[in-house]
C-alpha positions as CSV (number, residue, x, y, z in Angstrom):
1,M,-14.8,17.9,-2.2
2,H,-15.0,16.9,1.5
3,I,-16.3,13.7,3.0
4,P,-17.5,13.8,6.6
5,S,-16.1,11.1,8.8
6,S,-18.6,8.5,10.0
7,L,-16.6,8.3,13.2
8,D,-16.1,11.9,14.3
9,S,-18.0,13.9,11.6
10,Q,-14.8,15.8,10.7
11,D,-14.7,16.7,7.0
12,Q,-11.9,15.1,5.1
13,P,-10.9,16.4,1.7
14,A,-10.4,14.1,-1.3
15,F,-9.7,14.2,-5.0
16,F,-12.4,12.4,-6.9
17,Y,-12.8,11.6,-10.6
18,A,-15.5,9.7,-12.4
19,P,-15.8,9.2,-16.2
20,R,-19.0,10.5,-17.7
21,S,-20.0,6.9,-18.6
22,A,-20.1,6.0,-14.9
23,V,-22.4,8.9,-13.9
24,G,-26.1,9.6,-14.4
25,A,-29.2,7.7,-15.2
26,K,-27.6,5.5,-17.9
27,A,-24.3,5.0,-16.1
28,K,-22.4,1.9,-16.7
29,P,-20.5,0.1,-14.0
30,A,-16.8,1.1,-13.8
31,P,-13.9,-0.1,-11.7
32,L,-12.9,2.0,-8.8
33,L,-9.3,2.7,-7.7
34,V,-8.7,4.0,-4.2
35,A,-5.2,5.4,-4.2
36,L,-3.5,6.2,-0.8
37,H,-1.0,9.0,-0.4
38,Q,2.5,8.8,0.8
39,W,3.8,9.3,4.3
40,S,4.6,13.0,4.3
41,C,1.8,14.5,2.3
42,G,-2.0,14.5,1.9
43,Y,-4.7,14.1,-0.7
44,D,-3.5,17.0,-2.9
45,I,0.0,15.8,-3.8
46,P,0.7,16.8,-7.4
47,S,1.7,13.3,-8.4
48,I,-1.9,12.2,-8.5
49,K,-2.2,14.1,-11.8
50,T,0.8,12.4,-13.3
51,D,0.8,8.9,-11.6
52,Y,-2.9,8.0,-11.2
53,L,-5.3,10.3,-13.1
54,P,-4.0,9.7,-16.6
55,Q,-4.3,6.0,-16.2
56,A,-7.8,6.2,-14.6
57,R,-9.0,8.4,-17.5
58,R,-7.5,6.2,-20.2
59,R,-9.1,3.1,-18.7
60,G,-12.4,4.7,-17.8
61,W,-12.1,4.0,-14.1
62,V,-13.5,5.9,-11.1
63,F,-10.7,7.2,-9.0
64,I,-10.6,8.6,-5.4
65,H,-7.5,9.9,-3.5
66,P,-8.6,10.4,0.2
67,H,-6.8,12.5,2.8
68,F,-7.2,10.1,5.7
69,R,-5.9,12.7,8.2
70,G,-3.0,13.8,6.0
71,R,0.7,13.7,6.8
72,N,1.8,11.0,9.2
73,D,3.0,13.2,12.0
74,N,0.2,13.1,14.6
75,P,-1.9,10.4,16.4
76,A,-5.0,10.9,14.2
77,A,-3.0,9.9,11.1
78,C,-1.0,6.8,10.3
79,A,-3.5,3.9,10.3
80,S,-5.4,5.2,13.3
81,D,-9.0,4.1,13.7
82,L,-10.0,7.5,12.2
83,A,-7.7,7.2,9.2
84,V,-8.9,3.6,8.5
85,R,-12.5,4.7,8.6
86,D,-11.7,7.7,6.3
87,V,-10.6,5.3,3.6
88,L,-13.8,3.2,3.9
89,D,-15.8,6.5,3.9
90,A,-14.1,7.4,0.7
91,V,-15.1,4.1,-0.9
92,A,-18.7,4.8,0.2
93,F,-18.6,8.3,-1.3
94,A,-17.3,7.0,-4.6
95,R,-20.1,4.4,-4.8
96,E,-22.7,7.0,-4.0
97,N,-21.5,9.3,-6.7
98,A,-20.7,6.9,-9.5
99,N,-21.8,3.5,-10.8
100,V,-18.9,1.4,-9.3
101,D,-18.5,-2.2,-10.2
102,P,-18.4,-4.0,-6.8
103,K,-16.3,-6.8,-8.2
104,R,-13.6,-4.3,-9.3
105,I,-12.7,-2.1,-6.4
106,Y,-8.9,-1.7,-6.2
107,L,-6.4,-0.4,-3.7
108,A,-3.0,1.0,-4.4
109,G,-0.3,3.1,-2.8
110,A,3.4,3.7,-2.4
111,S,5.7,4.2,0.6
112,G,3.4,5.5,3.3
113,G,0.6,4.7,0.9
114,G,2.0,1.2,0.6
115,H,1.9,0.9,4.4
116,M,-1.8,2.0,4.4
117,T,-2.6,-0.3,1.4
118,L,-1.4,-3.3,3.3
119,R,-3.3,-2.1,6.4
120,M,-6.5,-1.6,4.5
121,A,-6.2,-4.9,2.6
122,A,-6.3,-6.6,6.0
123,E,-9.0,-4.3,7.4
124,A,-11.6,-5.0,4.7
125,P,-10.3,-8.0,2.6
126,N,-13.9,-8.7,1.3
127,L,-14.2,-5.2,-0.1
128,W,-11.3,-5.2,-2.5
129,A,-10.7,-7.1,-5.7
130,A,-6.9,-6.6,-5.4
131,A,-4.3,-4.5,-3.7
132,S,-1.0,-3.1,-5.1
133,A,1.5,-2.0,-2.5
134,W,4.8,-0.4,-3.5
135,V,7.8,0.1,-1.2
136,P,5.6,-0.4,1.9
137,I,6.4,-0.2,5.6
138,F,5.3,-3.4,7.2
139,D,6.5,-3.1,10.8
140,L,6.6,0.4,12.4
141,A,8.7,-0.6,15.4
142,K,11.4,-2.1,13.1
143,W,11.2,0.9,10.8
144,Y,11.7,3.2,13.8
145,A,15.0,1.6,14.6
146,Q,16.1,1.5,11.0
147,T,15.4,5.2,10.3
148,K,17.0,6.3,13.5
149,R,20.1,4.3,12.7
150,A,20.2,5.7,9.2
151,G,19.8,9.3,10.3
152,R,16.4,9.7,8.7
153,G,13.8,11.8,10.6
154,Y,10.9,9.4,10.3
155,W,11.6,8.0,13.8
156,K,10.7,11.5,15.2
157,L,7.4,11.4,13.4
158,L,6.7,7.9,14.8
159,E,7.3,9.2,18.3
160,A,4.8,12.0,17.7
161,I,2.3,9.5,16.3
162,C,2.7,6.7,18.9
163,G,3.6,8.7,22.0
164,G,7.3,7.8,22.2
165,A,9.9,5.2,21.2
166,P,9.2,1.5,21.1
167,G,9.7,0.0,24.5
168,K,8.7,3.2,26.4
169,S,5.5,1.7,27.8
170,K,2.9,-1.0,27.0
171,S,0.6,1.7,25.7
172,V,3.2,3.0,23.3
173,D,4.1,-0.4,22.1
174,A,0.4,-1.1,21.5
175,Q,0.2,2.0,19.2
176,Y,3.1,0.7,17.1
177,K,1.4,-2.7,16.9
178,Q,-2.0,-1.4,16.1
179,R,-0.8,0.8,13.3
180,S,1.5,-1.9,11.6
181,P,0.3,-4.1,8.8
182,K,2.4,-6.8,10.4
183,T,-0.3,-7.3,13.1
184,F,-3.2,-7.8,10.7
185,L,-2.0,-8.8,7.3
186,R,-2.8,-12.5,7.7
187,K,-6.5,-11.5,7.5
188,A,-5.8,-10.7,3.8
189,A,-5.3,-14.3,3.0
190,D,-6.8,-15.1,-0.5
191,L,-6.9,-11.5,-1.5
192,P,-4.7,-10.8,-4.5
193,V,-1.9,-8.6,-3.1
194,D,1.0,-7.5,-5.2
195,I,4.0,-6.1,-3.3
196,N,6.9,-4.3,-5.1
197,A,10.2,-2.9,-3.9
198,G,13.4,-1.6,-5.4
199,I,16.6,-3.5,-4.5
200,H,18.4,-0.3,-3.4
201,D,15.6,1.0,-1.1
202,G,16.8,1.4,2.4
203,H,20.1,2.5,1.0
204,T,19.1,5.2,-1.5
205,G,15.6,5.2,-0.1
206,S,13.9,5.1,3.3
207,V,12.3,1.6,3.5
208,P,14.5,-1.5,3.4
209,I,13.2,-4.2,1.2
210,S,12.9,-6.6,4.2
211,H,9.5,-5.0,4.8
212,S,8.2,-6.1,1.5
213,L,9.7,-9.6,1.7
214,E,8.4,-10.1,5.3
215,A,5.0,-9.0,4.3
216,F,5.0,-11.5,1.5
217,N,6.1,-14.2,3.9
218,T,3.2,-13.4,6.1
219,L,0.8,-13.8,3.2
220,A,2.5,-17.0,2.1
221,R,1.8,-18.5,5.5
222,A,-1.7,-17.2,5.6
223,N,-2.4,-18.6,2.1
224,G,-1.2,-22.1,3.2
225,R,1.9,-21.8,1.1
226,G,4.6,-21.6,3.7
227,E,7.1,-23.4,1.5
228,K,7.1,-20.3,-0.7
229,Q,8.5,-18.1,2.0
230,I,11.9,-16.3,1.4
231,S,14.5,-17.5,3.9
232,T,15.9,-15.2,6.6
233,A,19.3,-15.7,5.1
234,D,18.2,-14.7,1.6
235,I,16.4,-11.6,2.9
236,R,19.5,-10.5,4.8
237,F,21.6,-11.0,1.7
238,M,19.4,-9.0,-0.5
239,V,19.1,-6.2,2.1
240,E,22.8,-5.9,2.8
241,Q,24.3,-6.7,-0.6
242,E,21.7,-4.9,-2.8
243,I,21.7,-7.8,-5.2
244,V,19.6,-11.0,-5.6
245,P,21.2,-14.4,-5.1
246,T,21.9,-16.0,-8.4
247,K,19.7,-19.0,-7.5
248,L,16.7,-16.6,-7.0
249,A,17.2,-14.4,-10.1
250,Y,14.2,-13.7,-12.3
251,R,14.5,-15.0,-15.8
252,G,11.4,-13.7,-17.5
253,K,10.5,-10.3,-19.1
254,E,7.7,-7.8,-18.8
255,E,7.2,-5.0,-21.2
256,D,4.9,-2.9,-19.1
257,R,7.3,-2.1,-16.3
258,K,9.7,0.9,-15.9
259,H,12.3,-1.2,-14.0
260,A,13.9,-4.6,-14.7
261,I,12.6,-7.4,-12.5
262,L,15.3,-9.0,-10.4
263,F,13.2,-11.4,-8.2
264,R,9.6,-12.6,-8.2
265,R,7.7,-15.1,-6.2
266,Q,4.0,-16.1,-6.0
267,A,2.3,-17.8,-3.0
268,G,-1.3,-18.4,-3.8
269,S,-2.9,-15.0,-4.4
270,A,0.2,-13.1,-3.0
271,R,3.1,-11.9,-5.2
272,V,6.3,-10.1,-4.5
273,T,8.6,-8.4,-7.0
274,I,12.0,-6.9,-6.3
275,F,13.1,-4.6,-9.2
276,E,16.2,-2.7,-10.2
277,G,15.5,0.6,-8.5
278,G,15.1,2.3,-5.2
279,H,12.1,3.9,-3.5
280,N,10.1,4.0,-6.7
281,F,6.5,3.6,-7.9
282,D,5.4,2.4,-11.3
283,P,1.8,3.4,-11.8
284,I,1.4,1.8,-15.2
285,A,2.6,-1.6,-13.8
286,A,0.2,-1.2,-10.9
287,F,-2.8,-0.4,-13.1
288,H,-1.9,-3.2,-15.5
289,W,-1.8,-5.8,-12.7
290,L,-4.9,-4.5,-11.0
291,A,-6.9,-4.6,-14.3
292,T,-6.4,-8.3,-14.5
293,K,-8.2,-8.9,-11.2
294,R,-11.9,-9.3,-10.5
295,K,-13.5,-10.2,-7.2
296,R,-14.7,-13.8,-7.1
């Protein structure tokens, strides 16, 4: 289906699923999951049918996967005003076409979808019951430098999106700032936000784990739990050495996760997990955590 933008009236495609129990005159309220696509794709990526849809069906959730201007390679995409509104329009569409429980509207995404998950968590913190971000990009200007240094082509896409390299002009720098979760994430204070990253990401993957750890630190401060922040030295150690310091090693176990947990910390409603892996997403773990949350 297509959802007309409430900003520019342009139709945006979306994948939408609703269980029979949530549709019709006798529909029962069901949770809604809004899943956000990765950096280099759009709404129709095949993984929605393997990562998200089976879990939504099994749990009886309404599910929508919006396009929000598709691949991040142009100014209309990548957390633009248009893309942000497209996600909110997708929520409105789902609520109009299914009986959605307003206390259980969830948000999830990985990589570029993790970036947009953090951005949307800050954009509408009162809408969501919880947000699950996997291997997200937190600071686009920093990621520009990291991907250019690593020989990955994302910096070229960022130039196309923002009008040039960071530092080119005040207007270009404003674009990097406006599209970065770093600028806004403090507004998601008190919203349950779960951030996950693989220890080897940035080495075997494209997003260093510093993005996840710094996002958590921002939420820790916003939640009034500054003492829970991860130190700059510990972040640098984990990023460079691809291991967790012994003093920070996670000692518990969880059966519902694909990857072993190496580090975890909670600061109020925010949680960060570093796992044994790279640029990975674990949909079962995401659904499991989201299912425990209900908007107060």
